[in-house]
C-alpha positions as CSV (number, residue, x, y, z in Angstrom):
1,X,-5.1,92.8,-9.2
2,X,-1.9,90.9,-7.8
3,X,-3.9,90.2,-4.5
4,X,-6.8,88.7,-6.4
5,X,-4.5,86.6,-8.6
6,X,-2.7,85.3,-5.2
7,X,-6.2,84.6,-3.3
8,X,-7.1,82.6,-6.7
9,X,-4.4,80.6,-6.5
10,X,-4.3,79.8,-3.3
11,X,-8.0,79.0,-3.0
12,X,-7.6,77.1,-6.8
13,X,-4.8,75.1,-4.9
14,X,-6.9,74.2,-2.1
15,X,-9.8,73.0,-4.5
16,X,-8.1,70.9,-7.0
17,X,-6.7,69.1,-4.0
18,X,-10.0,68.5,-2.8
19,X,-11.3,67.1,-5.9
20,X,-8.5,65.4,-6.8
21,X,-7.5,63.9,-3.4
22,X,-7.0,67.0,-1.3
23,X,7.5,93.6,2.6
24,X,8.6,98.6,5.8
25,X,10.2,94.7,5.0
26,X,13.0,95.8,5.6
27,X,14.5,99.0,4.6
28,X,16.9,100.2,7.5
29,X,14.1,102.6,9.3
30,X,15.6,105.6,10.9
31,X,13.4,105.8,13.6
32,X,16.3,105.3,15.8
33,X,18.8,106.1,13.9
34,X,22.2,104.0,13.8
35,X,26.0,104.9,15.4
36,X,29.3,104.5,14.3
37,X,32.4,102.7,15.5
38,X,35.0,103.1,18.1
39,X,32.2,105.0,20.3
40,X,33.8,104.0,23.4
41,X,36.2,106.7,23.4
42,X,33.5,109.0,22.4
43,X,30.6,108.0,25.5
44,X,32.8,106.4,28.3
45,X,35.1,109.0,29.1
46,X,33.3,111.3,30.9
47,X,34.8,110.3,34.3
48,X,38.4,109.6,33.4
49,X,38.7,111.9,30.0
50,X,40.2,115.6,29.9
51,X,37.9,118.4,30.2
52,X,38.5,121.1,27.8
53,X,39.5,124.5,28.7
54,X,36.8,126.3,27.5
55,X,33.2,125.7,28.9
56,X,31.5,126.2,25.5
57,X,28.0,127.0,25.6
58,X,26.7,125.5,29.0
59,X,23.6,126.5,28.5
60,X,22.5,125.0,25.1
61,X,24.2,121.6,26.4
62,X,21.9,121.7,29.2
63,X,18.6,122.7,27.2
64,X,19.9,119.5,25.1
65,X,20.2,117.3,27.6
66,X,17.1,118.2,29.2
67,X,14.9,118.0,25.9
68,X,16.2,114.7,25.2
69,X,15.5,113.3,28.8
70,X,11.7,114.4,27.6
71,X,12.0,112.9,24.2
72,X,12.4,109.5,25.7
73,X,9.4,110.3,28.2
74,X,7.2,111.2,25.3
75,X,8.4,108.2,23.0
76,X,7.5,106.0,25.8
77,X,4.2,107.5,26.0
78,X,3.4,106.5,22.2
79,X,3.9,102.8,22.6
80,X,1.7,102.9,25.5
81,X,-1.0,104.2,22.7
82,X,-0.8,108.0,23.3
83,X,-1.5,109.5,19.8
84,X,-1.1,113.2,21.3
85,X,2.1,112.4,22.0
86,X,2.9,112.1,18.5
87,X,2.9,115.7,18.0
88,X,4.8,116.3,21.1
89,X,7.7,114.2,19.8
90,X,7.9,116.0,16.4
91,X,7.9,119.4,18.3
92,X,10.7,118.1,20.5
93,X,12.8,116.4,17.5
94,X,12.8,119.9,16.0
95,X,13.7,121.9,19.1
96,X,16.8,119.4,20.0
97,X,18.0,120.2,16.5
98,X,17.6,123.9,16.8
99,X,19.4,123.9,20.7
100,X,22.1,121.3,19.1
101,X,22.8,123.6,16.1
102,X,24.0,126.8,18.2
103,X,26.9,124.0,20.0
104,X,30.2,126.3,19.6
105,X,33.0,124.4,18.7
106,X,34.2,123.7,22.2
107,X,30.7,122.2,22.8
108,X,31.7,119.1,20.7
109,X,34.8,118.3,22.9
110,X,32.8,117.6,25.9
111,X,32.0,114.1,26.1
112,X,28.3,114.3,27.6
113,X,27.5,117.0,24.8
114,X,28.5,114.3,21.9
115,X,26.7,111.6,24.1
116,X,23.6,113.6,24.3
117,X,23.4,114.6,20.6
118,X,24.4,110.6,19.4
119,X,21.4,109.9,21.6
120,X,19.1,112.5,19.8
121,X,19.6,111.2,16.8
122,X,19.6,107.3,17.8
123,X,16.2,108.5,19.0
124,X,14.6,109.3,15.6
125,X,16.5,113.4,15.2
126,X,18.3,114.7,12.5
127,X,21.7,113.1,11.7
128,X,22.6,116.4,10.2
129,X,23.4,118.0,13.2
130,X,26.4,115.9,13.4
131,X,28.2,117.8,10.5
132,X,30.3,119.8,12.8
133,X,31.7,117.0,14.4
134,X,32.1,114.9,11.4
135,X,34.4,117.8,9.9
136,X,35.9,118.7,12.9
137,X,39.5,118.2,12.2
138,X,40.2,118.6,15.7
139,X,38.0,116.1,17.0
140,X,39.1,113.0,17.7
141,X,39.3,110.2,15.3
142,X,36.9,108.1,17.2
143,X,34.1,111.3,17.6
144,X,34.5,111.9,13.8
145,X,34.2,107.8,12.6
146,X,31.0,108.0,15.0
147,X,29.6,111.0,13.4
148,X,30.1,109.9,9.8
149,X,28.8,106.4,10.7
150,X,25.5,107.5,11.9
151,X,25.3,110.1,9.0
152,X,25.8,107.3,6.3
153,X,23.3,105.1,8.2
154,X,20.6,107.8,7.7
155,X,21.3,108.4,4.2
156,X,20.8,104.6,3.3
157,X,24.4,103.8,3.1
158,X,24.2,100.3,5.2
159,X,27.3,98.4,3.6
160,X,29.3,101.6,4.8
161,X,27.7,101.7,8.5
162,X,28.0,98.0,8.6
163,X,31.8,97.7,8.0
164,X,32.0,100.9,10.6
165,X,30.0,99.2,13.4
166,X,31.3,95.8,13.0
167,X,33.7,95.7,16.2
168,X,31.7,97.9,18.1
169,X,30.2,96.0,21.1
170,X,26.8,98.2,22.2
171,X,27.9,97.2,26.0
172,X,30.9,98.8,25.9
173,X,29.1,102.3,25.5
174,X,27.6,104.2,28.1
175,X,24.7,102.8,29.9
176,X,22.3,105.4,27.8
177,X,23.3,104.5,24.3
178,X,23.5,100.4,25.0
179,X,19.9,100.3,23.9
180,X,19.3,102.9,21.1
181,X,23.2,101.6,19.5
182,X,21.9,97.7,19.4
183,X,18.6,98.5,17.9
184,X,20.2,100.7,15.3
185,X,22.9,98.2,14.3
186,X,20.5,95.3,14.4
187,X,18.7,96.9,11.6
188,X,21.8,96.6,9.5
189,X,21.4,93.0,9.7
190,X,17.8,92.4,9.3
191,X,17.9,91.3,5.6
192,X,21.7,90.0,5.9
193,X,22.3,88.0,8.9
194,X,19.0,87.0,10.9
195,X,21.0,85.5,13.9
196,X,23.0,88.6,14.4
197,X,19.7,90.7,14.1
198,X,18.3,88.4,16.7
199,X,21.1,88.8,19.0
200,X,21.5,92.5,18.9
201,X,17.8,92.9,19.3
202,X,17.7,91.0,22.5
203,X,20.6,93.3,23.7
204,X,18.3,96.4,22.9
205,X,15.4,94.8,25.1
206,X,17.0,93.5,27.6
207,X,19.2,97.3,27.9
208,X,15.7,99.0,28.1
209,X,13.0,97.0,28.8
210,X,9.4,98.5,28.8
211,X,10.5,101.2,26.7
212,X,10.1,102.4,23.3
213,X,13.6,100.7,22.8
214,X,12.0,97.6,23.9
215,X,8.9,98.0,22.0
216,X,10.8,98.9,18.7
217,X,13.2,95.8,19.2
218,X,10.4,93.4,19.9
219,X,8.5,94.5,16.8
220,X,11.1,93.7,14.5
221,X,12.5,90.3,16.2
222,X,9.4,88.5,16.8
223,X,8.5,87.8,12.8
224,X,12.8,86.8,12.5
225,X,12.0,84.2,15.3
226,X,8.9,82.9,13.1
227,X,11.0,82.9,9.9
228,X,13.7,81.3,11.7
229,X,11.7,78.1,13.0
230,X,12.1,79.5,16.6
231,X,8.2,79.5,16.5
232,X,8.3,78.9,20.4
233,X,10.0,81.9,21.4
234,X,8.3,84.0,18.8
235,X,4.9,83.0,20.4
236,X,6.1,83.9,23.5
237,X,7.7,87.1,22.8
238,X,4.2,87.8,20.6
239,X,2.0,87.2,23.7
240,X,4.3,89.7,25.7
241,X,4.3,92.1,23.0
242,X,0.5,92.3,22.8
243,X,-0.1,92.3,26.8
244,X,2.3,95.3,27.3
245,X,2.5,97.1,24.1
246,X,-0.9,96.0,22.3
247,X,-1.8,99.6,22.4
248,X,1.2,101.0,20.7
249,X,0.1,102.9,17.5
250,X,3.0,100.8,15.9
251,X,1.6,97.6,17.1
252,X,0.0,97.1,13.8
253,X,3.4,96.9,12.3
254,X,3.9,93.5,14.4
255,X,0.7,92.3,13.7
256,X,1.2,92.5,10.2
257,X,4.9,91.3,9.8
258,X,4.0,88.4,12.2
259,X,1.2,87.3,10.6
260,X,2.9,87.2,7.3
261,X,5.9,85.1,8.6
262,X,3.5,83.0,10.6
263,X,1.5,82.3,7.0
264,X,4.4,81.5,5.8
265,X,5.2,78.2,7.8
266,X,3.3,75.2,7.0
267,X,3.8,73.5,10.6
268,X,2.0,76.6,12.1
269,X,-1.4,75.9,9.9
270,X,-3.3,74.7,13.0
271,X,-6.0,75.8,15.4
272,X,-3.3,75.7,18.0
273,X,-1.5,78.4,16.6
274,X,-4.6,80.8,17.7
275,X,-5.7,79.0,20.5
276,X,-2.0,79.7,21.9
277,X,-1.9,83.0,21.5
278,X,-5.6,83.7,22.8
279,X,-5.8,81.6,26.0
280,X,-2.7,83.6,27.4
281,X,-4.4,86.7,27.0
282,X,-6.9,88.1,29.6
283,X,-10.0,90.5,28.9
284,X,-8.0,93.3,28.6
285,X,-5.4,92.4,26.5
286,X,-8.0,90.9,24.0
287,X,-8.9,94.8,23.3
288,X,-5.9,94.8,21.3
289,X,-6.0,91.2,19.5
290,X,-8.5,91.5,16.9
291,X,-6.3,93.3,15.1
292,X,-3.9,90.6,15.4
293,X,-6.4,88.0,14.5
294,X,-7.9,89.2,11.7
295,X,-4.2,90.3,10.0
296,X,-3.4,86.6,10.9
297,X,-6.4,85.4,8.9
298,X,-5.8,87.6,6.1
299,X,-2.3,86.4,5.6
300,X,-3.1,83.0,6.0
301,X,-5.8,82.7,3.6
302,X,-3.2,84.5,1.0
303,X,-0.9,81.7,1.7
304,X,-3.4,79.1,1.3
305,X,-3.5,78.1,5.1
306,X,-7.3,77.6,5.6
307,X,-7.1,75.6,8.7
308,X,-5.1,78.9,10.3
309,X,-7.7,81.1,8.8
310,X,-10.8,79.6,10.0
311,X,-9.1,79.5,13.3
312,X,-8.1,83.3,13.3
313,X,-11.5,84.5,11.5
314,X,-13.2,82.4,14.3
315,X,-11.1,83.9,17.3
316,X,-12.3,87.5,15.7
317,X,-15.9,86.7,15.9
318,X,-15.6,85.9,19.5
319,X,-14.4,88.6,20.7
320,X,-17.1,91.0,21.9
321,X,-14.6,94.3,21.7
322,X,-14.1,93.7,18.1
323,X,-14.8,96.6,15.7
324,X,-17.6,95.9,13.2
325,X,-15.0,96.7,10.4
326,X,-12.7,93.6,11.8
327,X,-15.9,91.6,12.0
328,X,-16.7,92.1,8.5
329,X,-13.3,91.3,7.4
330,X,-13.1,88.1,9.5
331,X,-16.6,87.1,8.0
332,X,-15.3,87.6,4.7
333,X,-11.9,85.3,5.0
334,X,-14.3,82.7,7.2
335,X,-16.0,82.2,4.2
336,X,-13.3,82.4,1.8
337,X,-11.9,79.4,3.7
338,X,-14.8,77.7,3.4
339,X,-15.3,78.2,0.1
340,X,-13.4,75.2,-1.1
341,X,-15.0,72.7,0.8
342,X,-18.1,71.1,2.2
343,X,-19.3,74.0,4.0
344,X,-19.5,76.1,0.5
345,X,-23.3,76.6,1.1
346,X,-22.8,78.4,4.2
347,X,-19.5,80.7,3.0
348,X,-22.4,82.0,-0.1
349,X,-24.7,83.0,2.5
350,X,-22.0,84.6,4.5
351,X,-20.6,86.6,1.2
352,X,-24.2,87.4,0.7
353,X,-24.4,89.5,3.9
354,X,-21.6,91.2,3.6
355,X,-22.3,94.6,1.8
356,X,-19.5,95.5,-0.9
357,X,-19.6,99.1,0.5
358,X,-18.4,97.9,3.8
359,X,-15.3,96.2,2.2
360,X,-12.0,97.7,0.8
361,X,-10.8,97.5,-2.4
362,X,-8.6,94.4,-1.8
363,X,-11.5,92.6,0.2
364,X,-14.2,93.2,-2.5
365,X,-11.5,91.1,-5.1
366,X,-11.2,88.5,-2.3
367,X,-15.0,88.1,-2.1
368,X,-15.5,87.7,-6.1
369,X,-13.1,84.9,-6.0
370,X,-14.4,83.1,-3.2
371,X,-17.7,84.0,-4.5
372,X,-17.1,82.3,-7.8
373,X,-15.5,79.0,-5.8
374,X,-18.1,78.5,-3.9
375,X,-21.0,78.2,-6.5
376,X,-18.8,75.8,-8.5
377,X,-18.8,73.4,-5.4
378,X,-22.1,74.1,-4.4
379,X,-22.9,73.4,-8.1
380,X,-20.8,69.8,-8.2
381,X,-22.6,69.1,-5.1
382,X,-25.9,69.9,-6.3
383,X,-25.4,66.8,-8.9
384,X,-28.0,64.1,-7.5
385,X,-27.3,60.6,-8.6
386,X,-29.2,59.2,-11.4
387,X,-31.7,56.2,-10.5
388,X,-33.2,53.5,-12.5
389,X,-36.9,53.6,-12.4
390,X,-38.2,49.9,-12.1
391,X,-41.6,49.1,-14.2
392,X,-43.2,47.7,-11.5
393,X,-43.1,50.6,-9.7
394,X,-40.6,48.9,-7.0
395,X,-38.3,51.4,-5.3
396,X,-35.7,52.5,-7.5
397,X,-32.4,51.2,-7.5
398,X,-29.3,53.9,-7.5
399,X,-26.8,53.5,-10.1
400,X,-23.4,52.4,-8.7
401,X,-21.7,54.8,-6.5
402,X,-19.0,55.8,-9.1
403,X,-21.4,57.7,-11.6
404,X,-22.3,60.2,-8.9
405,X,-18.9,60.7,-8.1
406,X,-17.7,60.7,-11.5
407,X,-20.4,63.4,-12.4
408,X,-18.9,65.2,-9.3
409,X,-15.6,65.1,-10.6
410,X,-16.3,66.3,-14.2
411,X,-18.2,69.4,-12.6
412,X,-15.7,70.0,-10.3
413,X,-12.9,70.0,-13.2
414,X,-14.9,72.1,-15.4
415,X,-15.0,74.6,-12.5
416,X,-11.3,74.1,-12.2
417,X,-10.9,75.1,-15.9
418,X,-12.9,78.0,-15.5
419,X,-10.9,79.2,-12.3
420,X,-7.9,78.6,-14.4
421,X,-9.2,80.9,-17.3
422,X,-9.5,83.9,-14.4
423,X,-6.0,83.3,-13.0
424,X,-4.9,83.5,-16.5
425,X,-6.9,86.6,-17.1
426,X,-5.7,88.2,-14.1
427,X,-2.1,87.6,-14.6
428,X,-2.4,89.3,-18.1
429,X,-3.9,92.2,-16.7
430,X,-1.2,92.6,-14.0
431,X,1.7,91.9,-16.6
432,X,-0.1,95.0,-18.5
433,X,-0.3,97.2,-15.6
434,X,3.2,96.3,-14.6
435,X,4.8,97.6,-18.3
């Protein structure tokens, strides 16, 4: 019901103007985890630090390193669209955790083992494997703080994690940790400090281009750039994302968040916004683009950006590879955008051709609101001007032009009153359901 109220409100405003003169967002996601401060001491001393007297369990350490490397390759396959790799990822995450739990106390004194475990957790692993290190009184302060920081992040204690990581430069870490660390730290500032988050996401992408880290960082950065008003850079990065990561199983998240951000910017309510993206993609890229454009049309409709809605929906309908479901959604959004206009008749015809059982519950609500508004506009347009019949059979003289305009305005006003009643009813239902 919230969606129907928003759609009705957006179209209601547009209709009134015509007749009168006219959030996965972001809770820190533990996809790649988050590290802790003073990691330099724990991750850059392999070449110069003292080695422990005991070797611990070298076989377990070797297995862990091998599995973490394999995990990275699997995650890169996932962002290329390999859904079967998801099962391999889950298996590896569990297997690495099992191996790391076999580490002996001496294993945690070997820097490469600490680094391998950090990389595992930053890649989405179970942060609890760091408990032995966090609780080890003989471990270095840097290692303990690092382990505790990651665990704080995993548990959602973002404020503590930000304080611990405040002075850590990702580029001071081992090269294998720079990208994952920057990505994790950026997630702590997504809602607090967009500038810092964008800078850290840039570092993550530059450190590990064409990888899962690059994909995850770009997916988060693009909506931030739009929200910050840097639409030029956002569009360039969005186009690059579709080209390289359009088949990622996580691409839908970027499409949805990008669309929401664009729809909130009035200066982007233009067909050129869609044209710029569409013209930069080749035929292969267009296979992934219908989902982006249909999301853009839907979100633009929610915000009353009807020019953008029409352009995005029309683009979907022009792509031969678009799925039947996306075509239906595009037709619906296009019709809804046309409802409060001279094309209301066409909108009604289009709405009648879309079977309700092919739409989601939310889209059926959009169809109902759009149908009501289109019928109201068609009704107002159908008022014929009254004429004076001449007694001598001469051609009738139309009444002054103001008369039909006034009649149309009165009809439109009645339609708006009825729409207002629907909105109030929807709001009341929303209030009751919230209680």
